[in-house]
N, C-alpha and C positions, 0 to 999 in steps of 0.2 A: 773587315768592314769597314767602310767609311761613311761619315755620316755628312750630308751635304745639304747647306741651306741656301735659301734664296731671299733676297730681300727687295723692298720698295717695289720698284714696277716689274722686274723679273718675277717676282711672287705672282702676281697679278698676271702676266702673261702665260705663265707655267701653270697656273692654276693650282698651285702647293706651294707651300712653305719647306719642304725638305723631302730627302730623298734618303734612304739606307742602300748602299750599294756594296758590292762584292770588291775587295781590293784585288788591283791586278798589279802585280810585281813589276816593280819599276816604271808605272804609268805616269805621265805628266798633267800639269794641270790643263794643257792644251789638249793633250790625248782624252783628260776626263770630259773636257767641255765638247770634244766631237762625239764620244760615247753617249753623253747624255742627249744631246742634239738628235742623235741618230736614233734613240730608243722610243721616239714618238713624233709622227708626222707633224702634229702642231707644234713641236719644238724646235723645227728646222729654224736654223737662223738666229735665235733667241739669244744666245751665248758667244755670237761670232764676233760682234765689234764693240768696242769701249767697254767691257766688261771686267770689273776689277775682282782680284780673287783674292782672299787670307786663307792660310792653313794654320790651323791652331792658333788664331789670332793674329797673325803676322801677313802683311803685304806680299806676295809673291807674284812671280810672273809665270807665263805659259810653260815655261822651262822647267819649273821647279816638279821634284819627283815626290810622289805621294807615299806614306806608309800606311800599313795598317793601323786602324784605329783613329786615323787624321779626320778632323773635322774641318770641312773645307766650305768658304763662304763665298757667294758670289752675289754681287750688287752693281748696281749701274754707277759711274761716275757722279758725283756730287759738284753740282755748280753754284756759284753764288754770285752776289750782285748787289 
């Protein structure tokens, strides 16, 4: 299992703060994002653009591979001014 967390506006758009998902061997962050978006019609496109990801509290790109018991966090980019 992997634990997936959503923060800020993503949590609001998806109407949940977390998911528990079965681990798929050698799945990447990009593939996980697609799997999540495909799981509910309301979630289509929510993770497609400008979404940052961290695995076990380390920033990663879409090509990062997941392992069982990973914690994955998705959040929108932070802007300042």
